[in-house]
MARRO-587870 format. One record per atom (N, C-alpha, C): atom name; chain; x, y, z; residue in one letter. Coordinates in steps of 0.02 Angstrom, whole numbers, plus 50000, padded with zeros to 5 digits. Each point is the difference from the previous one (the first is absolute). Layout:
residues N
+----+---+-------+-------+-------+---+
|  a | c |  east | north |    up | r |
+----+---+-------+-------+-------+---+
| CA | A |     X |     Y |     Z | A |
...
+----+---+-------+-------+-------+---+
//
This chain:
residues 173
+----+---+-------+-------+-------+---+
|  a | c |  east | north |    up | r |
+----+---+-------+-------+-------+---+
|  N | A | 46708 | 45743 | 42667 | X |
| CA | A | 49941 | 50025 | 49970 | X |
|  C | A | 49984 | 50077 | 50019 | X |
|  N | A | 50024 | 50017 | 50062 | X |
| CA | A | 49986 | 50068 | 50016 | X |
|  C | A | 50043 | 50040 | 49958 | X |
|  N | A | 50069 | 49988 | 49993 | X |
| CA | A | 50040 | 50032 | 49955 | X |
|  C | A | 49972 | 50014 | 49927 | X |
|  N | A | 49970 | 49950 | 49976 | X |
| CA | A | 49978 | 50010 | 49927 | X |
|  C | A | 49935 | 50047 | 50005 | X |
|  N | A | 49959 | 49995 | 50058 | X |
| CA | A | 49947 | 50049 | 49999 | X |
|  C | A | 50019 | 50073 | 50005 | X |
|  N | A | 50058 | 50007 | 50036 | X |
| CA | A | 50029 | 50065 | 50011 | X |
|  C | A | 50028 | 50026 | 49933 | X |
|  N | A | 50031 | 49959 | 49965 | X |
| CA | A | 50027 | 50019 | 49934 | X |
|  C | A | 49946 | 50016 | 49956 | X |
|  N | A | 49946 | 49963 | 50000 | X |
| CA | A | 49938 | 50008 | 49960 | X |
|  C | A | 49975 | 50068 | 50017 | X |
|  N | A | 49985 | 50024 | 50060 | X |
| CA | A | 49981 | 50061 | 50018 | X |
|  C | A | 50040 | 50054 | 49979 | X |
|  N | A | 50062 | 49997 | 50004 | X |
| CA | A | 50047 | 50049 | 49976 | X |
|  C | A | 49995 | 50012 | 49919 | X |
|  N | A | 49993 | 49944 | 49970 | X |
| CA | A | 49995 | 50003 | 49928 | X |
|  C | A | 49940 | 50034 | 49976 | X |
|  N | A | 49944 | 49985 | 50032 | X |
| CA | A | 49937 | 50025 | 49984 | X |
|  C | A | 49992 | 50076 | 50016 | X |
|  N | A | 50034 | 50019 | 50054 | X |
| CA | A | 50004 | 50072 | 50017 | X |
|  C | A | 50041 | 50037 | 49954 | X |
|  N | A | 50066 | 49974 | 49979 | X |
| CA | A | 50037 | 50028 | 49954 | X |
|  C | A | 49968 | 50005 | 49934 | X |
|  N | A | 49965 | 49951 | 49973 | X |
| CA | A | 49962 | 50010 | 49936 | X |
|  C | A | 49947 | 50046 | 50001 | X |
|  N | A | 49967 | 50005 | 50058 | X |
| CA | A | 49945 | 50057 | 50008 | X |
|  C | A | 50031 | 50075 | 49996 | X |
|  N | A | 50055 | 50007 | 50029 | X |
| CA | A | 50029 | 50064 | 50002 | X |
|  C | A | 50032 | 50015 | 49929 | X |
|  N | A | 50032 | 49948 | 49967 | X |
| CA | A | 50026 | 50013 | 49933 | X |
|  C | A | 49949 | 50020 | 49955 | X |
|  N | A | 49933 | 49970 | 50009 | X |
| CA | A | 49948 | 50015 | 49958 | X |
|  C | A | 49972 | 50071 | 50019 | X |
|  N | A | 49999 | 50020 | 50058 | X |
| CA | A | 49979 | 50068 | 50015 | X |
|  C | A | 50045 | 50060 | 49989 | X |
|  N | A | 50064 | 49985 | 49992 | X |
| CA | A | 50046 | 50049 | 49997 | X |
|  C | A | 49984 | 50061 | 49957 | X |
|  N | A | 49974 | 49984 | 49945 | X |
| CA | A | 49982 | 50062 | 49952 | X |
|  C | A | 49952 | 50048 | 50021 | X |
|  N | A | 49956 | 49974 | 50041 | X |
| CA | A | 49943 | 50048 | 50025 | X |
|  C | A | 49998 | 50012 | 50071 | X |
|  N | A | 50059 | 49972 | 50039 | X |
| CA | A | 49998 | 50007 | 50075 | X |
|  C | A | 49999 | 50062 | 50024 | X |
|  N | A | 50044 | 50043 | 49975 | X |
| CA | A | 50004 | 50075 | 50033 | X |
|  C | A | 49938 | 50034 | 49988 | X |
|  N | A | 49962 | 49991 | 49943 | X |
| CA | A | 49946 | 50047 | 49987 | X |
|  C | A | 49942 | 49966 | 50040 | X |
|  N | A | 49995 | 49939 | 50013 | X |
| CA | A | 49949 | 49971 | 50044 | X |
|  C | A | 50011 | 50012 | 50075 | X |
|  N | A | 50063 | 50000 | 50024 | X |
| CA | A | 50015 | 49997 | 50072 | X |
|  C | A | 50035 | 50056 | 50023 | X |
|  N | A | 50025 | 50045 | 49959 | X |
| CA | A | 50042 | 50059 | 50034 | X |
|  C | A | 49966 | 50041 | 50053 | X |
|  N | A | 49930 | 50020 | 49994 | X |
| CA | A | 49967 | 50036 | 50052 | X |
|  C | A | 50000 | 49957 | 50069 | X |
|  N | A | 49986 | 49941 | 49990 | X |
| CA | A | 49993 | 49954 | 50064 | X |
|  C | A | 50061 | 49990 | 50031 | X |
|  N | A | 50058 | 49994 | 49965 | X |
| CA | A | 50060 | 49985 | 50023 | X |
|  C | A | 50026 | 50065 | 50037 | X |
|  N | A | 50002 | 50057 | 49961 | X |
| CA | A | 50019 | 50063 | 50031 | X |
|  C | A | 49965 | 50021 | 50065 | X |
|  N | A | 49935 | 49983 | 50007 | X |
| CA | A | 49970 | 50012 | 50065 | X |
|  C | A | 50024 | 49957 | 50047 | X |
|  N | A | 50013 | 49936 | 49992 | X |
| CA | A | 50039 | 49954 | 50048 | X |
|  C | A | 50067 | 50027 | 50017 | X |
|  N | A | 50041 | 50025 | 49956 | X |
| CA | A | 50066 | 50022 | 50017 | X |
|  C | A | 49989 | 50060 | 50043 | X |
|  N | A | 49958 | 50048 | 49986 | X |
| CA | A | 49984 | 50062 | 50039 | X |
|  C | A | 49974 | 49986 | 50071 | X |
|  N | A | 49960 | 49948 | 50007 | X |
| CA | A | 49975 | 49976 | 50070 | X |
|  C | A | 50058 | 49972 | 50038 | X |
|  N | A | 50040 | 49954 | 49971 | X |
| CA | A | 50053 | 49965 | 50039 | X |
|  C | A | 50061 | 50039 | 50008 | X |
|  N | A | 50015 | 50044 | 49962 | X |
| CA | A | 50064 | 50034 | 50008 | X |
|  C | A | 49990 | 50070 | 50025 | X |
|  N | A | 49938 | 50022 | 50014 | X |
| CA | A | 49991 | 50069 | 50033 | X |
|  C | A | 50046 | 50022 | 50047 | X |
|  N | A | 50035 | 50051 | 49989 | X |
| CA | A | 50047 | 50025 | 50049 | X |
|  C | A | 50062 | 49964 | 50009 | X |
|  N | A | 50012 | 49949 | 49963 | X |
| CA | A | 50058 | 49955 | 50010 | X |
|  C | A | 50058 | 50032 | 49957 | X |
|  N | A | 50059 | 50008 | 50024 | X |
| CA | A | 50060 | 50026 | 49968 | X |
|  C | A | 50041 | 49932 | 49973 | X |
|  N | A | 49996 | 49997 | 49942 | X |
| CA | A | 50033 | 49943 | 49965 | X |
|  C | A | 50074 | 50015 | 49974 | X |
|  N | A | 50048 | 49972 | 50027 | X |
| CA | A | 50068 | 50014 | 49973 | X |
|  C | A | 50038 | 49938 | 50000 | X |
|  N | A | 50059 | 50001 | 49976 | X |
| CA | A | 50048 | 49941 | 49997 | X |
|  C | A | 49975 | 49954 | 49941 | X |
|  N | A | 50017 | 49931 | 50011 | X |
| CA | A | 49987 | 49955 | 49944 | X |
|  C | A | 49924 | 49973 | 50011 | X |
|  N | A | 49958 | 50005 | 49950 | X |
| CA | A | 49926 | 49986 | 50009 | X |
|  C | A | 49988 | 49942 | 49946 | X |
|  N | A | 49977 | 49940 | 50027 | X |
| CA | A | 49981 | 49949 | 49955 | X |
|  C | A | 49923 | 50004 | 49993 | X |
|  N | A | 49979 | 50005 | 49937 | X |
| CA | A | 49929 | 49987 | 49977 | X |
|  C | A | 49987 | 49933 | 49984 | X |
|  N | A | 49972 | 49968 | 50050 | X |
| CA | A | 49993 | 49922 | 49984 | X |
|  C | A | 49932 | 49985 | 49972 | X |
|  N | A | 50001 | 49971 | 49940 | X |
| CA | A | 49940 | 49997 | 49962 | X |
|  C | A | 49990 | 50055 | 49958 | X |
|  N | A | 50044 | 50035 | 49971 | X |
| CA | A | 50002 | 50065 | 49974 | X |
|  C | A | 49951 | 50006 | 49935 | X |
|  N | A | 49989 | 49951 | 49966 | X |
| CA | A | 49957 | 50004 | 49944 | X |
|  C | A | 50026 | 50049 | 49954 | X |
|  N | A | 49963 | 50047 | 49974 | X |
| CA | A | 50012 | 50048 | 49945 | X |
|  C | A | 50044 | 50060 | 50031 | X |
|  N | A | 50017 | 49993 | 50063 | X |
| CA | A | 50039 | 50058 | 50029 | X |
|  C | A | 49958 | 50066 | 50022 | X |
|  N | A | 49939 | 49988 | 50013 | X |
| CA | A | 49959 | 50058 | 50024 | X |
|  C | A | 50027 | 50030 | 50065 | X |
|  N | A | 50019 | 49955 | 50049 | X |
| CA | A | 50022 | 50030 | 50063 | X |
|  C | A | 50059 | 50045 | 49991 | X |
|  N | A | 50050 | 49977 | 49962 | X |
| CA | A | 50063 | 50049 | 49988 | X |
|  C | A | 49970 | 50064 | 49963 | X |
|  N | A | 49955 | 50004 | 49962 | X |
| CA | A | 49968 | 50056 | 49969 | X |
|  C | A | 49970 | 50042 | 50057 | X |
|  N | A | 49957 | 49962 | 50036 | X |
| CA | A | 49968 | 50038 | 50053 | X |
|  C | A | 50041 | 50039 | 50049 | X |
|  N | A | 50059 | 49960 | 50023 | X |
| CA | A | 50052 | 50029 | 50049 | X |
|  C | A | 50038 | 50050 | 49967 | X |
|  N | A | 50009 | 50003 | 49927 | X |
| CA | A | 50040 | 50040 | 49971 | X |
|  C | A | 50074 | 49988 | 50014 | X |
|  N | A | 50012 | 49938 | 50014 | X |
| CA | A | 50079 | 49989 | 50020 | X |
|  C | A | 50014 | 49922 | 49981 | X |
|  N | A | 50059 | 49988 | 49994 | X |
| CA | A | 50025 | 49942 | 49978 | X |
|  C | A | 49983 | 49940 | 50050 | X |
|  N | A | 49982 | 49948 | 49980 | X |
| CA | A | 49990 | 49939 | 50042 | X |
|  C | A | 50031 | 49944 | 49963 | X |
|  N | A | 50016 | 49948 | 50043 | X |
| CA | A | 50013 | 49941 | 49961 | X |
|  C | A | 49935 | 49954 | 49993 | X |
|  N | A | 49981 | 49982 | 49945 | X |
| CA | A | 49943 | 49961 | 49991 | X |
|  C | A | 50012 | 49932 | 49985 | X |
|  N | A | 49958 | 49959 | 50030 | X |
| CA | A | 50005 | 49925 | 49983 | X |
|  C | A | 49930 | 49984 | 49980 | X |
|  N | A | 49989 | 49958 | 49948 | X |
| CA | A | 49942 | 49972 | 49980 | X |
|  C | A | 50011 | 49934 | 49958 | X |
|  N | A | 49952 | 49954 | 50005 | X |
| CA | A | 50008 | 49940 | 49958 | X |
|  C | A | 49971 | 49999 | 49936 | X |
|  N | A | 49965 | 50054 | 49981 | X |
| CA | A | 49966 | 50004 | 49934 | X |
|  C | A | 50044 | 50044 | 49947 | X |
|  N | A | 50026 | 49965 | 49953 | X |
| CA | A | 50038 | 50032 | 49954 | X |
|  C | A | 49970 | 50057 | 49960 | X |
|  N | A | 49935 | 49990 | 49987 | X |
| CA | A | 49966 | 50054 | 49966 | X |
|  C | A | 49988 | 50062 | 50045 | X |
|  N | A | 49987 | 49986 | 50061 | X |
| CA | A | 49992 | 50061 | 50046 | X |
|  C | A | 50066 | 50032 | 50007 | X |
|  N | A | 50052 | 49969 | 50009 | X |
| CA | A | 50068 | 50029 | 50007 | X |
|  C | A | 50016 | 50041 | 49937 | X |
|  N | A | 49985 | 49977 | 49943 | X |
| CA | A | 50015 | 50031 | 49940 | X |
|  C | A | 49963 | 50065 | 49990 | X |
|  N | A | 49939 | 50011 | 50037 | X |
| CA | A | 49962 | 50062 | 50000 | X |
|  C | A | 50031 | 50053 | 50048 | X |
|  N | A | 50038 | 49983 | 50047 | X |
| CA | A | 50026 | 50037 | 50053 | X |
|  C | A | 50055 | 50054 | 49963 | X |
|  N | A | 49993 | 50062 | 50020 | X |
| CA | A | 50050 | 50044 | 49981 | X |
|  C | A | 50062 | 50005 | 50052 | X |
|  N | A | 49993 | 49961 | 50053 | X |
| CA | A | 50051 | 49996 | 50052 | X |
|  C | A | 50046 | 49963 | 49964 | X |
|  N | A | 50068 | 50025 | 50010 | X |
| CA | A | 50059 | 49964 | 49961 | X |
|  C | A | 50029 | 49947 | 50051 | X |
|  N | A | 49983 | 50007 | 50068 | X |
| CA | A | 50024 | 49950 | 50047 | X |
|  C | A | 49941 | 49950 | 50014 | X |
|  N | A | 49989 | 49961 | 49948 | X |
| CA | A | 49952 | 49950 | 50011 | X |
|  C | A | 50026 | 49930 | 49983 | X |
|  N | A | 49980 | 49947 | 50038 | X |
| CA | A | 50029 | 49935 | 49995 | X |
|  C | A | 49943 | 49945 | 49993 | X |
|  N | A | 50005 | 49956 | 49955 | X |
| CA | A | 49956 | 49946 | 49990 | X |
|  C | A | 50015 | 49950 | 50049 | X |
|  N | A | 49957 | 49992 | 50052 | X |
| CA | A | 50016 | 49954 | 50050 | X |
|  C | A | 49939 | 49977 | 50044 | X |
|  N | A | 50022 | 49951 | 50042 | X |
| CA | A | 49942 | 49970 | 50050 | X |
|  C | A | 50006 | 50027 | 50070 | X |
|  N | A | 49941 | 50025 | 50026 | X |
| CA | A | 50001 | 50031 | 50061 | X |
|  C | A | 50017 | 49953 | 50057 | X |
|  N | A | 49995 | 49934 | 49988 | X |
| CA | A | 50023 | 49949 | 50050 | X |
|  C | A | 50068 | 49978 | 49995 | X |
|  N | A | 50041 | 50029 | 49953 | X |
| CA | A | 50069 | 49985 | 49990 | X |
|  C | A | 50034 | 50060 | 49976 | X |
|  N | A | 50004 | 50051 | 50041 | X |
| CA | A | 50031 | 50068 | 49980 | X |
|  C | A | 50074 | 49995 | 49986 | X |
|  N | A | 50025 | 50030 | 49951 | X |
| CA | A | 50069 | 49999 | 49977 | X |
|  C | A | 50039 | 50052 | 50031 | X |
|  N | A | 49991 | 50011 | 50063 | X |
| CA | A | 50038 | 50051 | 50037 | X |
|  C | A | 50035 | 49969 | 50066 | X |
|  N | A | 50054 | 50037 | 50014 | X |
| CA | A | 50036 | 49990 | 50061 | X |
|  C | A | 49956 | 50008 | 50061 | X |
|  N | A | 50024 | 49970 | 50058 | X |
| CA | A | 49969 | 50024 | 50062 | X |
|  C | A | 50004 | 50072 | 50013 | X |
|  N | A | 49956 | 50032 | 50035 | X |
| CA | A | 49997 | 50067 | 50026 | X |
|  C | A | 50021 | 50048 | 49948 | X |
|  N | A | 49965 | 49997 | 49944 | X |
| CA | A | 50005 | 50046 | 49939 | X |
|  C | A | 49959 | 50063 | 50002 | X |
|  N | A | 49935 | 49992 | 50019 | X |
| CA | A | 49946 | 50053 | 49995 | X |
|  C | A | 49985 | 50040 | 50065 | X |
|  N | A | 49992 | 50060 | 49986 | X |
| CA | A | 49977 | 50042 | 50061 | X |
|  C | A | 49917 | 50000 | 50006 | X |
|  N | A | 49965 | 49985 | 49938 | X |
| CA | A | 49928 | 49992 | 49998 | X |
|  C | A | 49988 | 49946 | 49944 | X |
|  N | A | 49953 | 49959 | 50020 | X |
| CA | A | 49971 | 49951 | 49947 | X |
|  C | A | 49921 | 50017 | 50003 | X |
|  N | A | 49974 | 50026 | 49942 | X |
| CA | A | 49932 | 50011 | 49984 | X |
|  C | A | 49971 | 49950 | 49955 | X |
|  N | A | 49944 | 49968 | 50019 | X |
| CA | A | 49970 | 49951 | 49961 | X |
|  C | A | 49918 | 50007 | 50007 | X |
|  N | A | 49976 | 50022 | 49931 | X |
| CA | A | 49929 | 50020 | 50008 | X |
|  C | A | 49965 | 49944 | 49954 | X |
|  N | A | 49951 | 49958 | 50033 | X |
| CA | A | 49951 | 49961 | 49966 | X |
|  C | A | 50041 | 49939 | 49972 | X |
|  N | A | 50051 | 49980 | 50030 | X |
| CA | A | 50039 | 49938 | 49983 | X |
|  C | A | 49988 | 49935 | 50036 | X |
|  N | A | 50006 | 50000 | 50065 | X |
| CA | A | 49998 | 49944 | 50048 | X |
|  C | A | 49943 | 49954 | 49976 | X |
|  N | A | 49941 | 50019 | 49989 | X |
| CA | A | 49946 | 49954 | 49987 | X |
|  C | A | 50017 | 49953 | 49934 | X |
|  N | A | 50042 | 50027 | 49958 | X |
| CA | A | 50017 | 49968 | 49936 | X |
|  C | A | 50049 | 49939 | 50012 | X |
|  N | A | 50031 | 50003 | 50060 | X |
| CA | A | 50050 | 49944 | 50008 | X |
|  C | A | 49974 | 49940 | 50037 | X |
|  N | A | 50036 | 49940 | 49985 | X |
| CA | A | 49981 | 49941 | 50028 | X |
|  C | A | 50017 | 49987 | 50076 | X |
|  N | A | 50040 | 50040 | 50026 | X |
| CA | A | 50022 | 49991 | 50068 | X |
|  C | A | 50020 | 50071 | 50024 | X |
|  N | A | 50022 | 49991 | 50072 | X |
| CA | A | 50025 | 50062 | 50028 | X |
|  C | A | 50074 | 50006 | 50003 | X |
|  N | A | 50032 | 49960 | 49958 | X |
| CA | A | 50072 | 50008 | 49997 | X |
|  C | A | 50031 | 50069 | 49981 | X |
|  N | A | 49949 | 50040 | 49971 | X |
| CA | A | 50023 | 50071 | 49980 | X |
|  C | A | 50017 | 50044 | 50062 | X |
|  N | A | 49966 | 49981 | 50055 | X |
| CA | A | 50013 | 50040 | 50065 | X |
|  C | A | 50073 | 49983 | 50025 | X |
|  N | A | 50029 | 49940 | 49996 | X |
| CA | A | 50063 | 49980 | 50013 | X |
|  C | A | 50045 | 50037 | 49955 | X |
|  N | A | 49989 | 50000 | 49937 | X |
| CA | A | 50047 | 50033 | 49949 | X |
|  C | A | 50001 | 50079 | 50019 | X |
|  N | A | 49946 | 50027 | 50013 | X |
| CA | A | 50000 | 50070 | 50008 | X |
|  C | A | 50043 | 50013 | 50065 | X |
|  N | A | 49987 | 49963 | 50049 | X |
| CA | A | 50033 | 50011 | 50061 | X |
|  C | A | 50071 | 49991 | 49989 | X |
|  N | A | 50021 | 49943 | 49959 | X |
| CA | A | 50072 | 50000 | 49991 | X |
|  C | A | 50029 | 50060 | 49960 | X |
|  N | A | 49976 | 50025 | 49956 | X |
| CA | A | 50022 | 50053 | 49961 | X |
|  C | A | 49989 | 50073 | 50032 | X |
|  N | A | 49958 | 49998 | 50050 | X |
| CA | A | 49993 | 50065 | 50030 | X |
|  C | A | 50036 | 50017 | 50059 | X |
|  N | A | 50033 | 50059 | 50004 | X |
| CA | A | 50039 | 50016 | 50052 | X |
|  C | A | 49956 | 49999 | 50071 | X |
|  N | A | 50037 | 49985 | 50059 | X |
| CA | A | 49971 | 49994 | 50061 | X |
|  C | A | 49973 | 50074 | 50019 | X |
|  N | A | 49938 | 49999 | 50028 | X |
| CA | A | 49965 | 50059 | 50011 | X |
|  C | A | 49974 | 50039 | 49943 | X |
|  N | A | 50000 | 49970 | 49941 | X |
| CA | A | 49971 | 50037 | 49943 | X |
|  C | A | 49933 | 49974 | 49984 | X |
|  N | A | 49968 | 50039 | 49954 | X |
| CA | A | 49922 | 49987 | 49998 | X |
|  C | A | 49985 | 49959 | 49937 | X |
|  N | A | 49943 | 49957 | 50011 | X |
| CA | A | 49975 | 49961 | 49951 | X |
|  C | A | 49925 | 50020 | 49995 | X |
|  N | A | 49982 | 50030 | 49945 | X |
| CA | A | 49930 | 50025 | 49991 | X |
|  C | A | 49962 | 49958 | 49941 | X |
|  N | A | 49953 | 49968 | 50024 | X |
| CA | A | 49964 | 49957 | 49952 | X |
|  C | A | 49928 | 50007 | 50005 | X |
|  N | A | 49963 | 49979 | 49943 | X |
| CA | A | 49933 | 49994 | 49999 | X |
|  C | A | 49983 | 49937 | 49965 | X |
|  N | A | 49936 | 49974 | 50012 | X |
| CA | A | 49978 | 49937 | 49971 | X |
|  C | A | 49921 | 50009 | 49996 | X |
|  N | A | 49973 | 49966 | 49950 | X |
| CA | A | 49926 | 49998 | 49994 | X |
|  C | A | 49963 | 49984 | 50066 | X |
|  N | A | 49956 | 50038 | 50023 | X |
| CA | A | 49964 | 49988 | 50059 | X |
|  C | A | 49963 | 49929 | 49996 | X |
|  N | A | 49975 | 49980 | 49944 | X |
| CA | A | 49962 | 49937 | 49993 | X |
|  C | A | 50043 | 49943 | 50009 | X |
|  N | A | 50069 | 50014 | 49992 | X |
| CA | A | 50049 | 49943 | 50006 | X |
|  C | A | 50034 | 50000 | 50059 | X |
|  N | A | 49984 | 50048 | 50047 | X |
| CA | A | 50038 | 50007 | 50065 | X |
|  C | A | 49964 | 49945 | 50054 | X |
|  N | A | 50045 | 49968 | 50035 | X |
| CA | A | 49977 | 49967 | 50066 | X |
|  C | A | 50053 | 50010 | 50050 | X |
|  N | A | 49983 | 49970 | 50059 | X |
| CA | A | 50047 | 50019 | 50057 | X |
|  C | A | 50069 | 49958 | 49990 | X |
|  N | A | 50006 | 49952 | 49958 | X |
| CA | A | 50058 | 49969 | 49983 | X |
|  C | A | 50050 | 50048 | 49972 | X |
|  N | A | 49980 | 50054 | 49962 | X |
| CA | A | 50044 | 50044 | 49966 | X |
|  C | A | 50034 | 50038 | 50064 | X |
|  N | A | 49962 | 50023 | 50041 | X |
| CA | A | 50022 | 50042 | 50052 | X |
|  C | A | 50044 | 49956 | 50042 | X |
|  N | A | 49989 | 49938 | 50015 | X |
| CA | A | 50046 | 49958 | 50043 | X |
|  C | A | 50066 | 49987 | 49960 | X |
|  N | A | 50003 | 49989 | 49941 | X |
| CA | A | 50058 | 49989 | 49958 | X |
|  C | A | 50040 | 50067 | 50002 | X |
|  N | A | 49970 | 50059 | 49986 | X |
| CA | A | 50029 | 50063 | 50002 | X |
|  C | A | 50036 | 50014 | 50066 | X |
|  N | A | 49970 | 49984 | 50054 | X |
| CA | A | 50024 | 50015 | 50067 | X |
|  C | A | 50059 | 49959 | 50017 | X |
|  N | A | 50017 | 49947 | 49960 | X |
| CA | A | 50065 | 49960 | 50019 | X |
|  C | A | 50059 | 50040 | 49986 | X |
|  N | A | 49990 | 50053 | 49952 | X |
| CA | A | 50069 | 50038 | 49981 | X |
|  C | A | 49987 | 50075 | 50010 | X |
|  N | A | 49946 | 50018 | 50014 | X |
| CA | A | 49984 | 50074 | 50010 | X |
|  C | A | 49955 | 50018 | 50047 | X |
|  N | A | 50003 | 50069 | 50027 | X |
| CA | A | 49958 | 50019 | 50050 | X |
|  C | A | 49947 | 50044 | 49954 | X |
|  N | A | 49939 | 49986 | 50008 | X |
| CA | A | 49954 | 50030 | 49965 | X |
|  C | A | 49984 | 50069 | 50039 | X |
|  N | A | 50018 | 50061 | 49958 | X |
| CA | A | 49987 | 50063 | 50036 | X |
|  C | A | 49932 | 50032 | 49992 | X |
|  N | A | 49970 | 49978 | 49938 | X |
| CA | A | 49936 | 50032 | 49983 | X |
|  C | A | 49964 | 49957 | 49952 | X |
|  N | A | 49939 | 49994 | 50003 | X |
| CA | A | 49960 | 49978 | 49953 | X |
|  C | A | 49961 | 50053 | 49965 | X |
|  N | A | 49993 | 49993 | 49937 | X |
| CA | A | 49965 | 50052 | 49950 | X |
|  C | A | 49947 | 49977 | 49962 | X |
|  N | A | 49939 | 50031 | 50004 | X |
| CA | A | 49948 | 49982 | 49953 | X |
|  C | A | 50013 | 50028 | 49938 | X |
|  N | A | 50004 | 49963 | 49946 | X |
| CA | A | 50016 | 50026 | 49932 | X |
|  C | A | 49947 | 49981 | 49954 | X |
|  N | A | 49935 | 50015 | 50014 | X |
| CA | A | 49946 | 49977 | 49947 | X |
|  C | A | 49996 | 49923 | 49994 | X |
|  N | A | 50014 | 49975 | 49942 | X |
| CA | A | 50001 | 49928 | 49993 | X |
|  C | A | 50059 | 49959 | 50030 | X |
|  N | A | 50052 | 50043 | 50025 | X |
| CA | A | 50063 | 49963 | 50027 | X |
|  C | A | 50000 | 50020 | 50077 | X |
|  N | A | 50032 | 49959 | 50033 | X |
| CA | A | 50022 | 50012 | 50069 | X |
|  C | A | 50074 | 50015 | 49998 | X |
|  N | A | 50025 | 50050 | 50036 | X |
| CA | A | 50075 | 50011 | 49995 | X |
|  C | A | 50030 | 49990 | 50071 | X |
|  N | A | 50069 | 49993 | 50000 | X |
| CA | A | 50034 | 49999 | 50060 | X |
|  C | A | 50067 | 50035 | 49997 | X |
|  N | A | 50013 | 50044 | 50056 | X |
| CA | A | 50073 | 50030 | 49992 | X |
|  C | A | 50029 | 49956 | 50059 | X |
|  N | A | 50056 | 49972 | 49981 | X |
| CA | A | 50041 | 49959 | 50045 | X |
|  C | A | 50070 | 50015 | 50009 | X |
|  N | A | 50020 | 49990 | 50059 | X |
| CA | A | 50076 | 50010 | 50011 | X |
|  C | A | 50038 | 49928 | 50011 | X |
|  N | A | 50060 | 49999 | 49965 | X |
| CA | A | 50035 | 49938 | 50000 | X |
|  C | A | 50022 | 49984 | 50068 | X |
|  N | A | 49994 | 49946 | 50026 | X |
| CA | A | 50019 | 49981 | 50067 | X |
|  C | A | 50083 | 49980 | 49993 | X |
|  N | A | 50032 | 50000 | 50057 | X |
| CA | A | 50070 | 49980 | 49998 | X |
|  C | A | 50008 | 49928 | 49975 | X |
|  N | A | 50054 | 49988 | 49972 | X |
| CA | A | 50002 | 49929 | 49970 | X |
|  C | A | 50031 | 49954 | 50050 | X |
+----+---+-------+-------+-------+---+
//
């Protein structure tokens, strides 16, 4: 029963983002860019960067650098100008272990039915590398932090308006 509910949640979210793809950038660009600026302020991003929940590719545009983007909404992916985009599920990432120097994920976690994403990020992230994420404040509870701390050291919490953000370092495996 739980697995069916999780699949239903993913299906509903996917449908929502497929429906909003045509106007997503015009509606949310300013809000997203503000989150990116707050979370990534002073951070030097280099190496392989995963944009998890990349949507229309705004983060790649904001950074003005190539990222590898993963999203499960085909219509959002099609709107992205980023050529390195993959239709995929954040809870089942199609990458080898220790692939990324940074994983960036903005306003994704609250859309997922479980915290499996944290294990997948930890698996694909190199040791001592950074995971930067935000989630809607209204969806945050201490369980998020507890699950996050299983694979990451939280270096900093950041107030991002409607979101709460975390800058985390991957723990040794």
